mmCIF file of the N, C-alpha and C atoms, coordinates in Angstrom:
data_MODEL
# 
_entry.id   MODEL 
# 
loop_
_atom_site.group_PDB 
_atom_site.id 
_atom_site.type_symbol 
_atom_site.label_atom_id 
_atom_site.label_alt_id 
_atom_site.label_comp_id 
_atom_site.label_asym_id 
_atom_site.label_entity_id 
_atom_site.label_seq_id 
_atom_site.pdbx_PDB_ins_code 
_atom_site.Cartn_x 
_atom_site.Cartn_y 
_atom_site.Cartn_z 
_atom_site.occupancy 
_atom_site.B_iso_or_equiv 
_atom_site.pdbx_formal_charge 
_atom_site.auth_seq_id 
_atom_site.auth_comp_id 
_atom_site.auth_asym_id 
_atom_site.auth_atom_id 
_atom_site.pdbx_PDB_model_num 
ATOM 1   N N  . MET A 1 1  ? -5.131  -16.248 4.207   1.00 0.00 ? 1  MET A N  1 
ATOM 2   C CA . MET A 1 1  ? -4.118  -16.431 3.185   1.00 0.00 ? 1  MET A CA 1 
ATOM 3   C C  . MET A 1 1  ? -4.586  -15.765 1.897   1.00 0.00 ? 1  MET A C  1 
ATOM 4   N N  . ALA A 1 2  ? -3.681  -15.112 1.215   1.00 0.00 ? 2  ALA A N  1 
ATOM 5   C CA . ALA A 1 2  ? -3.988  -14.487 -0.067  1.00 0.00 ? 2  ALA A CA 1 
ATOM 6   C C  . ALA A 1 2  ? -4.288  -15.581 -1.093  1.00 0.00 ? 2  ALA A C  1 
ATOM 7   N N  . SER A 1 3  ? -5.210  -15.307 -1.999  1.00 0.00 ? 3  SER A N  1 
ATOM 8   C CA . SER A 1 3  ? -5.612  -16.326 -2.969  1.00 0.00 ? 3  SER A CA 1 
ATOM 9   C C  . SER A 1 3  ? -4.517  -16.652 -3.978  1.00 0.00 ? 3  SER A C  1 
ATOM 10  N N  . ASP A 1 4  ? -3.527  -15.786 -4.106  1.00 0.00 ? 4  ASP A N  1 
ATOM 11  C CA . ASP A 1 4  ? -2.452  -16.033 -5.080  1.00 0.00 ? 4  ASP A CA 1 
ATOM 12  C C  . ASP A 1 4  ? -1.164  -16.515 -4.420  1.00 0.00 ? 4  ASP A C  1 
ATOM 13  N N  . THR A 1 5  ? -1.251  -16.942 -3.161  1.00 0.00 ? 5  THR A N  1 
ATOM 14  C CA . THR A 1 5  ? -0.066  -17.336 -2.404  1.00 0.00 ? 5  THR A CA 1 
ATOM 15  C C  . THR A 1 5  ? -0.266  -18.733 -1.826  1.00 0.00 ? 5  THR A C  1 
ATOM 16  N N  . THR A 1 6  ? 0.733   -19.578 -1.992  1.00 0.00 ? 6  THR A N  1 
ATOM 17  C CA . THR A 1 6  ? 0.659   -20.906 -1.385  1.00 0.00 ? 6  THR A CA 1 
ATOM 18  C C  . THR A 1 6  ? 0.857   -20.786 0.122   1.00 0.00 ? 6  THR A C  1 
ATOM 19  N N  . ARG A 1 7  ? 0.419   -21.771 0.839   1.00 0.00 ? 7  ARG A N  1 
ATOM 20  C CA . ARG A 1 7  ? 0.589   -21.787 2.295   1.00 0.00 ? 7  ARG A CA 1 
ATOM 21  C C  . ARG A 1 7  ? 2.068   -21.753 2.659   1.00 0.00 ? 7  ARG A C  1 
ATOM 22  N N  . GLU A 1 8  ? 2.878   -22.491 1.913   1.00 0.00 ? 8  GLU A N  1 
ATOM 23  C CA . GLU A 1 8  ? 4.317   -22.532 2.185   1.00 0.00 ? 8  GLU A CA 1 
ATOM 24  C C  . GLU A 1 8  ? 4.947   -21.152 2.012   1.00 0.00 ? 8  GLU A C  1 
ATOM 25  N N  . ALA A 1 9  ? 4.571   -20.459 0.943   1.00 0.00 ? 9  ALA A N  1 
ATOM 26  C CA . ALA A 1 9  ? 5.110   -19.118 0.694   1.00 0.00 ? 9  ALA A CA 1 
ATOM 27  C C  . ALA A 1 9  ? 4.660   -18.152 1.780   1.00 0.00 ? 9  ALA A C  1 
ATOM 28  N N  . GLU A 1 10 ? 3.419   -18.287 2.210   1.00 0.00 ? 10 GLU A N  1 
ATOM 29  C CA . GLU A 1 10 ? 2.918   -17.426 3.276   1.00 0.00 ? 10 GLU A CA 1 
ATOM 30  C C  . GLU A 1 10 ? 3.694   -17.642 4.576   1.00 0.00 ? 10 GLU A C  1 
ATOM 31  N N  . LEU A 1 11 ? 4.004   -18.893 4.890   1.00 0.00 ? 11 LEU A N  1 
ATOM 32  C CA . LEU A 1 11 ? 4.765   -19.190 6.105   1.00 0.00 ? 11 LEU A CA 1 
ATOM 33  C C  . LEU A 1 11 ? 6.175   -18.606 6.033   1.00 0.00 ? 11 LEU A C  1 
ATOM 34  N N  . VAL A 1 12 ? 6.808   -18.661 4.875   1.00 0.00 ? 12 VAL A N  1 
ATOM 35  C CA . VAL A 1 12 ? 8.133   -18.062 4.703   1.00 0.00 ? 12 VAL A CA 1 
ATOM 36  C C  . VAL A 1 12 ? 8.039   -16.553 4.910   1.00 0.00 ? 12 VAL A C  1 
ATOM 37  N N  . GLN A 1 13 ? 7.038   -15.931 4.300   1.00 0.00 ? 13 GLN A N  1 
ATOM 38  C CA . GLN A 1 13 ? 6.874   -14.479 4.432   1.00 0.00 ? 13 GLN A CA 1 
ATOM 39  C C  . GLN A 1 13 ? 6.648   -14.094 5.898   1.00 0.00 ? 13 GLN A C  1 
ATOM 40  N N  . LEU A 1 14 ? 5.807   -14.815 6.601   1.00 0.00 ? 14 LEU A N  1 
ATOM 41  C CA . LEU A 1 14 ? 5.574   -14.525 8.015   1.00 0.00 ? 14 LEU A CA 1 
ATOM 42  C C  . LEU A 1 14 ? 6.849   -14.675 8.835   1.00 0.00 ? 14 LEU A C  1 
ATOM 43  N N  . SER A 1 15 ? 7.634   -15.684 8.522   1.00 0.00 ? 15 SER A N  1 
ATOM 44  C CA . SER A 1 15 ? 8.895   -15.895 9.221   1.00 0.00 ? 15 SER A CA 1 
ATOM 45  C C  . SER A 1 15 ? 9.834   -14.708 9.023   1.00 0.00 ? 15 SER A C  1 
ATOM 46  N N  . VAL A 1 16 ? 9.906   -14.223 7.804   1.00 0.00 ? 16 VAL A N  1 
ATOM 47  C CA . VAL A 1 16 ? 10.753  -13.056 7.514   1.00 0.00 ? 16 VAL A CA 1 
ATOM 48  C C  . VAL A 1 16 ? 10.253  -11.840 8.285   1.00 0.00 ? 16 VAL A C  1 
ATOM 49  N N  . TYR A 1 17 ? 8.942   -11.601 8.272   1.00 0.00 ? 17 TYR A N  1 
ATOM 50  C CA . TYR A 1 17 ? 8.383   -10.453 8.995   1.00 0.00 ? 17 TYR A CA 1 
ATOM 51  C C  . TYR A 1 17 ? 8.685   -10.545 10.484  1.00 0.00 ? 17 TYR A C  1 
ATOM 52  N N  . ARG A 1 18 ? 8.596   -11.728 11.043  1.00 0.00 ? 18 ARG A N  1 
ATOM 53  C CA . ARG A 1 18 ? 8.828   -11.898 12.486  1.00 0.00 ? 18 ARG A CA 1 
ATOM 54  C C  . ARG A 1 18 ? 10.270  -11.626 12.880  1.00 0.00 ? 18 ARG A C  1 
ATOM 55  N N  . ARG A 1 19 ? 11.198  -11.821 11.949  1.00 0.00 ? 19 ARG A N  1 
ATOM 56  C CA . ARG A 1 19 ? 12.614  -11.570 12.242  1.00 0.00 ? 19 ARG A CA 1 
ATOM 57  C C  . ARG A 1 19 ? 12.988  -10.096 12.127  1.00 0.00 ? 19 ARG A C  1 
ATOM 58  N N  . LEU A 1 20 ? 12.117  -9.287  11.539  1.00 0.00 ? 20 LEU A N  1 
ATOM 59  C CA . LEU A 1 20 ? 12.424  -7.865  11.380  1.00 0.00 ? 20 LEU A CA 1 
ATOM 60  C C  . LEU A 1 20 ? 12.414  -7.172  12.732  1.00 0.00 ? 20 LEU A C  1 
ATOM 61  N N  . GLY A 1 21 ? 13.319  -6.220  12.884  1.00 0.00 ? 21 GLY A N  1 
ATOM 62  C CA . GLY A 1 21 ? 13.321  -5.390  14.079  1.00 0.00 ? 21 GLY A CA 1 
ATOM 63  C C  . GLY A 1 21 ? 12.290  -4.281  13.943  1.00 0.00 ? 21 GLY A C  1 
ATOM 64  N N  . GLY A 1 22 ? 12.149  -3.508  14.983  1.00 0.00 ? 22 GLY A N  1 
ATOM 65  C CA . GLY A 1 22 ? 11.159  -2.435  14.994  1.00 0.00 ? 22 GLY A CA 1 
ATOM 66  C C  . GLY A 1 22 ? 11.354  -1.412  13.892  1.00 0.00 ? 22 GLY A C  1 
ATOM 67  N N  . VAL A 1 23 ? 12.600  -1.007  13.672  1.00 0.00 ? 23 VAL A N  1 
ATOM 68  C CA . VAL A 1 23 ? 12.887  0.000   12.649  1.00 0.00 ? 23 VAL A CA 1 
ATOM 69  C C  . VAL A 1 23 ? 12.556  -0.542  11.259  1.00 0.00 ? 23 VAL A C  1 
ATOM 70  N N  . GLU A 1 24 ? 12.919  -1.805  11.020  1.00 0.00 ? 24 GLU A N  1 
ATOM 71  C CA . GLU A 1 24 ? 12.635  -2.400  9.717   1.00 0.00 ? 24 GLU A CA 1 
ATOM 72  C C  . GLU A 1 24 ? 11.135  -2.555  9.489   1.00 0.00 ? 24 GLU A C  1 
ATOM 73  N N  . ARG A 1 25 ? 10.404  -2.934  10.544  1.00 0.00 ? 25 ARG A N  1 
ATOM 74  C CA . ARG A 1 25 ? 8.938   -3.055  10.420  1.00 0.00 ? 25 ARG A CA 1 
ATOM 75  C C  . ARG A 1 25 ? 8.314   -1.697  10.113  1.00 0.00 ? 25 ARG A C  1 
ATOM 76  N N  . LEU A 1 26 ? 8.796   -0.668  10.778  1.00 0.00 ? 26 LEU A N  1 
ATOM 77  C CA . LEU A 1 26 ? 8.275   0.670   10.529  1.00 0.00 ? 26 LEU A CA 1 
ATOM 78  C C  . LEU A 1 26 ? 8.575   1.106   9.105   1.00 0.00 ? 26 LEU A C  1 
ATOM 79  N N  . ARG A 1 27 ? 9.801   0.857   8.648   1.00 0.00 ? 27 ARG A N  1 
ATOM 80  C CA . ARG A 1 27 ? 10.180  1.213   7.281   1.00 0.00 ? 27 ARG A CA 1 
ATOM 81  C C  . ARG A 1 27 ? 9.295   0.499   6.269   1.00 0.00 ? 27 ARG A C  1 
ATOM 82  N N  . LEU A 1 28 ? 9.067   -0.786  6.484   1.00 0.00 ? 28 LEU A N  1 
ATOM 83  C CA . LEU A 1 28 ? 8.227   -1.557  5.586   1.00 0.00 ? 28 LEU A CA 1 
ATOM 84  C C  . LEU A 1 28 ? 6.795   -1.019  5.590   1.00 0.00 ? 28 LEU A C  1 
ATOM 85  N N  . ALA A 1 29 ? 6.280   -0.715  6.764   1.00 0.00 ? 29 ALA A N  1 
ATOM 86  C CA . ALA A 1 29 ? 4.922   -0.176  6.858   1.00 0.00 ? 29 ALA A CA 1 
ATOM 87  C C  . ALA A 1 29 ? 4.812   1.151   6.109   1.00 0.00 ? 29 ALA A C  1 
ATOM 88  N N  . LEU A 1 30 ? 5.813   2.011   6.261   1.00 0.00 ? 30 LEU A N  1 
ATOM 89  C CA . LEU A 1 30 ? 5.790   3.300   5.566   1.00 0.00 ? 30 LEU A CA 1 
ATOM 90  C C  . LEU A 1 30 ? 5.877   3.111   4.057   1.00 0.00 ? 30 LEU A C  1 
ATOM 91  N N  . GLU A 1 31 ? 6.724   2.188   3.607   1.00 0.00 ? 31 GLU A N  1 
ATOM 92  C CA . GLU A 1 31 ? 6.838   1.913   2.177   1.00 0.00 ? 31 GLU A CA 1 
ATOM 93  C C  . GLU A 1 31 ? 5.520   1.395   1.608   1.00 0.00 ? 31 GLU A C  1 
ATOM 94  N N  . LEU A 1 32 ? 4.856   0.497   2.344   1.00 0.00 ? 32 LEU A N  1 
ATOM 95  C CA . LEU A 1 32 ? 3.579   -0.032  1.882   1.00 0.00 ? 32 LEU A CA 1 
ATOM 96  C C  . LEU A 1 32 ? 2.502   1.045   1.874   1.00 0.00 ? 32 LEU A C  1 
ATOM 97  N N  . SER A 1 33 ? 2.550   1.946   2.846   1.00 0.00 ? 33 SER A N  1 
ATOM 98  C CA . SER A 1 33 ? 1.601   3.058   2.883   1.00 0.00 ? 33 SER A CA 1 
ATOM 99  C C  . SER A 1 33 ? 1.801   3.981   1.684   1.00 0.00 ? 33 SER A C  1 
ATOM 100 N N  . GLU A 1 34 ? 3.055   4.276   1.373   1.00 0.00 ? 34 GLU A N  1 
ATOM 101 C CA . GLU A 1 34 ? 3.348   5.118   0.216   1.00 0.00 ? 34 GLU A CA 1 
ATOM 102 C C  . GLU A 1 34 ? 2.912   4.444   -1.081  1.00 0.00 ? 34 GLU A C  1 
ATOM 103 N N  . LEU A 1 35 ? 3.124   3.144   -1.178  1.00 0.00 ? 35 LEU A N  1 
ATOM 104 C CA . LEU A 1 35 ? 2.700   2.402   -2.363  1.00 0.00 ? 35 LEU A CA 1 
ATOM 105 C C  . LEU A 1 35 ? 1.185   2.447   -2.517  1.00 0.00 ? 35 LEU A C  1 
ATOM 106 N N  . ALA A 1 36 ? 0.473   2.250   -1.417  1.00 0.00 ? 36 ALA A N  1 
ATOM 107 C CA . ALA A 1 36 ? -0.985  2.300   -1.461  1.00 0.00 ? 36 ALA A CA 1 
ATOM 108 C C  . ALA A 1 36 ? -1.472  3.670   -1.918  1.00 0.00 ? 36 ALA A C  1 
ATOM 109 N N  . GLN A 1 37 ? -0.839  4.730   -1.421  1.00 0.00 ? 37 GLN A N  1 
ATOM 110 C CA . GLN A 1 37 ? -1.229  6.070   -1.827  1.00 0.00 ? 37 GLN A CA 1 
ATOM 111 C C  . GLN A 1 37 ? -0.915  6.316   -3.304  1.00 0.00 ? 37 GLN A C  1 
ATOM 112 N N  . THR A 1 38 ? 0.236   5.854   -3.760  1.00 0.00 ? 38 THR A N  1 
ATOM 113 C CA . THR A 1 38 ? 0.608   5.997   -5.168  1.00 0.00 ? 38 THR A CA 1 
ATOM 114 C C  . THR A 1 38 ? -0.404  5.297   -6.068  1.00 0.00 ? 38 THR A C  1 
ATOM 115 N N  . LEU A 1 39 ? -0.799  4.097   -5.678  1.00 0.00 ? 39 LEU A N  1 
ATOM 116 C CA . LEU A 1 39 ? -1.783  3.353   -6.469  1.00 0.00 ? 39 LEU A CA 1 
ATOM 117 C C  . LEU A 1 39 ? -3.147  4.035   -6.438  1.00 0.00 ? 39 LEU A C  1 
ATOM 118 N N  . ALA A 1 40 ? -3.533  4.569   -5.285  1.00 0.00 ? 40 ALA A N  1 
ATOM 119 C CA . ALA A 1 40 ? -4.810  5.272   -5.183  1.00 0.00 ? 40 ALA A CA 1 
ATOM 120 C C  . ALA A 1 40 ? -4.816  6.516   -6.066  1.00 0.00 ? 40 ALA A C  1 
ATOM 121 N N  . VAL A 1 41 ? -3.738  7.282   -6.043  1.00 0.00 ? 41 VAL A N  1 
ATOM 122 C CA . VAL A 1 41 ? -3.639  8.485   -6.880  1.00 0.00 ? 41 VAL A CA 1 
ATOM 123 C C  . VAL A 1 41 ? -3.688  8.100   -8.356  1.00 0.00 ? 41 VAL A C  1 
ATOM 124 N N  . ALA A 1 42 ? -2.996  7.035   -8.721  1.00 0.00 ? 42 ALA A N  1 
ATOM 125 C CA . ALA A 1 42 ? -3.016  6.589   -10.115 1.00 0.00 ? 42 ALA A CA 1 
ATOM 126 C C  . ALA A 1 42 ? -4.430  6.220   -10.542 1.00 0.00 ? 42 ALA A C  1 
ATOM 127 N N  . GLY A 1 43 ? -5.157  5.569   -9.674  1.00 0.00 ? 43 GLY A N  1 
ATOM 128 C CA . GLY A 1 43 ? -6.539  5.208   -9.982  1.00 0.00 ? 43 GLY A CA 1 
ATOM 129 C C  . GLY A 1 43 ? -7.422  6.425   -10.144 1.00 0.00 ? 43 GLY A C  1 
ATOM 130 N N  . ILE A 1 44 ? -7.249  7.399   -9.275  1.00 0.00 ? 44 ILE A N  1 
ATOM 131 C CA . ILE A 1 44 ? -8.034  8.638   -9.377  1.00 0.00 ? 44 ILE A CA 1 
ATOM 132 C C  . ILE A 1 44 ? -7.700  9.357   -10.673 1.00 0.00 ? 44 ILE A C  1 
ATOM 133 N N  . ARG A 1 45 ? -6.413  9.453   -10.982 1.00 0.00 ? 45 ARG A N  1 
ATOM 134 C CA . ARG A 1 45 ? -6.000  10.125  -12.223 1.00 0.00 ? 45 ARG A CA 1 
ATOM 135 C C  . ARG A 1 45 ? -6.546  9.409   -13.465 1.00 0.00 ? 45 ARG A C  1 
ATOM 136 N N  . GLN A 1 46 ? -6.598  8.085   -13.401 1.00 0.00 ? 46 GLN A N  1 
ATOM 137 C CA . GLN A 1 46 ? -7.110  7.328   -14.540 1.00 0.00 ? 46 GLN A CA 1 
ATOM 138 C C  . GLN A 1 46 ? -8.607  7.591   -14.732 1.00 0.00 ? 46 GLN A C  1 
ATOM 139 N N  . ARG A 1 47 ? -9.348  7.659   -13.630 1.00 0.00 ? 47 ARG A N  1 
ATOM 140 C CA . ARG A 1 47 ? -10.789 7.905   -13.713 1.00 0.00 ? 47 ARG A CA 1 
ATOM 141 C C  . ARG A 1 47 ? -11.123 9.369   -13.961 1.00 0.00 ? 47 ARG A C  1 
ATOM 142 N N  . HIS A 1 48 ? -10.238 10.266  -13.511 1.00 0.00 ? 48 HIS A N  1 
ATOM 143 C CA . HIS A 1 48 ? -10.481 11.715  -13.630 1.00 0.00 ? 48 HIS A CA 1 
ATOM 144 C C  . HIS A 1 48 ? -9.207  12.393  -14.136 1.00 0.00 ? 48 HIS A C  1 
ATOM 145 N N  . PRO A 1 49 ? -8.891  12.239  -15.421 1.00 0.00 ? 49 PRO A N  1 
ATOM 146 C CA . PRO A 1 49 ? -7.615  12.743  -15.942 1.00 0.00 ? 49 PRO A CA 1 
ATOM 147 C C  . PRO A 1 49 ? -7.444  14.260  -15.836 1.00 0.00 ? 49 PRO A C  1 
ATOM 148 N N  . ASP A 1 50 ? -8.521  14.988  -15.705 1.00 0.00 ? 50 ASP A N  1 
ATOM 149 C CA . ASP A 1 50 ? -8.432  16.449  -15.617 1.00 0.00 ? 50 ASP A CA 1 
ATOM 150 C C  . ASP A 1 50 ? -8.447  16.961  -14.180 1.00 0.00 ? 50 ASP A C  1 
ATOM 151 N N  . ALA A 1 51 ? -8.424  16.061  -13.204 1.00 0.00 ? 51 ALA A N  1 
ATOM 152 C CA . ALA A 1 51 ? -8.487  16.468  -11.799 1.00 0.00 ? 51 ALA A CA 1 
ATOM 153 C C  . ALA A 1 51 ? -7.236  17.253  -11.415 1.00 0.00 ? 51 ALA A C  1 
ATOM 154 N N  . THR A 1 52 ? -7.446  18.280  -10.622 1.00 0.00 ? 52 THR A N  1 
ATOM 155 C CA . THR A 1 52 ? -6.323  19.065  -10.103 1.00 0.00 ? 52 THR A CA 1 
ATOM 156 C C  . THR A 1 52 ? -5.712  18.336  -8.906  1.00 0.00 ? 52 THR A C  1 
ATOM 157 N N  . ALA A 1 53 ? -4.549  18.794  -8.500  1.00 0.00 ? 53 ALA A N  1 
ATOM 158 C CA . ALA A 1 53 ? -3.900  18.213  -7.323  1.00 0.00 ? 53 ALA A CA 1 
ATOM 159 C C  . ALA A 1 53 ? -4.796  18.349  -6.093  1.00 0.00 ? 53 ALA A C  1 
ATOM 160 N N  . ALA A 1 54 ? -5.478  19.472  -5.964  1.00 0.00 ? 54 ALA A N  1 
ATOM 161 C CA . ALA A 1 54 ? -6.374  19.685  -4.822  1.00 0.00 ? 54 ALA A CA 1 
ATOM 162 C C  . ALA A 1 54 ? -7.555  18.715  -4.872  1.00 0.00 ? 54 ALA A C  1 
ATOM 163 N N  . GLU A 1 55 ? -8.096  18.474  -6.046  1.00 0.00 ? 55 GLU A N  1 
ATOM 164 C CA . GLU A 1 55 ? -9.214  17.535  -6.181  1.00 0.00 ? 55 GLU A CA 1 
ATOM 165 C C  . GLU A 1 55 ? -8.774  16.112  -5.839  1.00 0.00 ? 55 GLU A C  1 
ATOM 166 N N  . ILE A 1 56 ? -7.579  15.768  -6.265  1.00 0.00 ? 56 ILE A N  1 
ATOM 167 C CA . ILE A 1 56 ? -7.049  14.434  -5.952  1.00 0.00 ? 56 ILE A CA 1 
ATOM 168 C C  . ILE A 1 56 ? -6.851  14.286  -4.448  1.00 0.00 ? 56 ILE A C  1 
ATOM 169 N N  . ALA A 1 57 ? -6.308  15.319  -3.828  1.00 0.00 ? 57 ALA A N  1 
ATOM 170 C CA . ALA A 1 57 ? -6.101  15.292  -2.371  1.00 0.00 ? 57 ALA A CA 1 
ATOM 171 C C  . ALA A 1 57 ? -7.429  15.151  -1.641  1.00 0.00 ? 57 ALA A C  1 
ATOM 172 N N  . ARG A 1 58 ? -8.467  15.856  -2.109  1.00 0.00 ? 58 ARG A N  1 
ATOM 173 C CA . ARG A 1 58 ? -9.793  15.746  -1.490  1.00 0.00 ? 58 ARG A CA 1 
ATOM 174 C C  . ARG A 1 58 ? -10.327 14.333  -1.632  1.00 0.00 ? 58 ARG A C  1 
ATOM 175 N N  . GLU A 1 59 ? -10.158 13.740  -2.805  1.00 0.00 ? 59 GLU A N  1 
ATOM 176 C CA . GLU A 1 59 ? -10.645 12.374  -3.028  1.00 0.00 ? 59 GLU A CA 1 
ATOM 177 C C  . GLU A 1 59 ? -9.904  11.387  -2.123  1.00 0.00 ? 59 GLU A C  1 
ATOM 178 N N  . LEU A 1 60 ? -8.612  11.571  -1.970  1.00 0.00 ? 60 LEU A N  1 
ATOM 179 C CA . LEU A 1 60 ? -7.846  10.705  -1.055  1.00 0.00 ? 60 LEU A CA 1 
ATOM 180 C C  . LEU A 1 60 ? -8.353  10.844  0.383   1.00 0.00 ? 60 LEU A C  1 
ATOM 181 N N  . SER A 1 61 ? -8.611  12.065  0.792   1.00 0.00 ? 61 SER A N  1 
ATOM 182 C CA . SER A 1 61 ? -9.097  12.314  2.142   1.00 0.00 ? 61 SER A CA 1 
ATOM 183 C C  . SER A 1 61 ? -10.479 11.705  2.346   1.00 0.00 ? 61 SER A C  1 
ATOM 184 N N  . ARG A 1 62 ? -11.308 11.808  1.319   1.00 0.00 ? 62 ARG A N  1 
ATOM 185 C CA . ARG A 1 62 ? -12.664 11.268  1.396   1.00 0.00 ? 62 ARG A CA 1 
ATOM 186 C C  . ARG A 1 62 ? -12.627 9.743   1.583   1.00 0.00 ? 62 ARG A C  1 
ATOM 187 N N  . ARG A 1 63 ? -11.668 9.105   0.946   1.00 0.00 ? 63 ARG A N  1 
ATOM 188 C CA . ARG A 1 63 ? -11.550 7.649   1.025   1.00 0.00 ? 63 ARG A CA 1 
ATOM 189 C C  . ARG A 1 63 ? -11.086 7.192   2.392   1.00 0.00 ? 63 ARG A C  1 
ATOM 190 N N  . GLY A 1 64 ? -10.414 8.085   3.082   1.00 0.00 ? 64 GLY A N  1 
ATOM 191 C CA . GLY A 1 64 ? -10.105 7.826   4.391   1.00 0.00 ? 64 GLY A CA 1 
ATOM 192 C C  . GLY A 1 64 ? -8.967  7.328   5.036   1.00 0.00 ? 64 GLY A C  1 
# 
Protein backbone atom coordinates (compact mmCIF):
# COMPACT_ATOMS: atom_id res chain seq x y z
CA MET A 1 0.00 0.00 0.00
CA ALA A 2 1.22 3.50 -0.80
CA SER A 3 2.09 5.52 2.30
CA ASP A 4 -0.25 8.34 1.26
CA THR A 5 -3.27 6.12 0.57
CA THR A 6 -5.76 4.64 3.01
CA ARG A 7 -6.57 0.95 2.75
CA GLU A 8 -10.14 1.81 1.79
CA ALA A 9 -8.99 4.07 -1.06
CA GLU A 10 -6.59 1.41 -2.26
CA LEU A 11 -9.38 -1.18 -2.37
CA VAL A 12 -11.58 1.18 -4.41
CA GLN A 13 -8.72 1.82 -6.84
CA LEU A 14 -8.05 -1.91 -7.24
CA SER A 15 -11.74 -2.52 -7.87
CA VAL A 16 -11.76 0.09 -10.63
CA TYR A 17 -8.63 -1.39 -12.22
CA ARG A 18 -10.14 -4.88 -12.17
CA ARG A 19 -13.23 -3.68 -14.04
CA LEU A 20 -11.16 -2.19 -16.88
CA GLY A 21 -11.06 -4.08 -20.14
CA GLY A 22 -7.86 -4.90 -21.97
CA VAL A 23 -7.90 -1.79 -24.15
CA GLU A 24 -8.49 0.48 -21.16
CA ARG A 25 -5.69 -1.20 -19.18
CA LEU A 26 -3.32 -0.75 -22.10
CA ARG A 27 -4.31 2.90 -22.48
CA LEU A 28 -3.76 3.52 -18.79
CA ALA A 29 -0.38 1.78 -18.87
CA LEU A 30 0.71 3.88 -21.85
CA GLU A 31 -0.46 7.09 -20.18
CA LEU A 32 1.45 6.22 -17.00
CA SER A 33 4.54 5.38 -19.05
CA GLU A 34 4.35 8.73 -20.83
CA LEU A 35 3.91 10.51 -17.50
CA ALA A 36 6.94 8.75 -16.05
CA GLN A 37 9.02 9.76 -19.05
CA THR A 38 7.80 13.37 -18.86
CA LEU A 39 8.75 13.53 -15.18
CA ALA A 40 12.14 11.94 -15.86
CA VAL A 41 12.89 14.45 -18.63
CA ALA A 42 11.83 17.32 -16.38
CA GLY A 43 14.19 16.08 -13.69
CA ILE A 44 17.08 15.80 -16.13
CA ARG A 45 16.38 19.29 -17.49
CA GLN A 46 16.27 20.69 -13.96
CA ARG A 47 19.63 19.13 -13.07
CA HIS A 48 21.20 19.85 -16.48
CA PRO A 49 19.50 22.94 -17.97
CA ASP A 50 21.97 23.14 -20.86
CA ALA A 51 21.56 19.50 -21.93
CA THR A 52 20.74 18.90 -25.57
CA ALA A 53 17.90 16.67 -26.69
CA ALA A 54 20.45 13.98 -27.57
CA GLU A 55 22.03 14.18 -24.11
CA ILE A 56 18.62 13.89 -22.47
CA ALA A 57 17.78 10.87 -24.63
CA ARG A 58 21.10 9.23 -23.65
CA GLU A 59 20.38 9.85 -19.96
CA LEU A 60 16.91 8.32 -20.32
CA SER A 61 18.39 5.29 -22.05
CA ARG A 62 21.06 4.94 -19.38
CA ARG A 63 18.38 4.87 -16.68
CA GLY A 64 16.81 2.05 -18.41
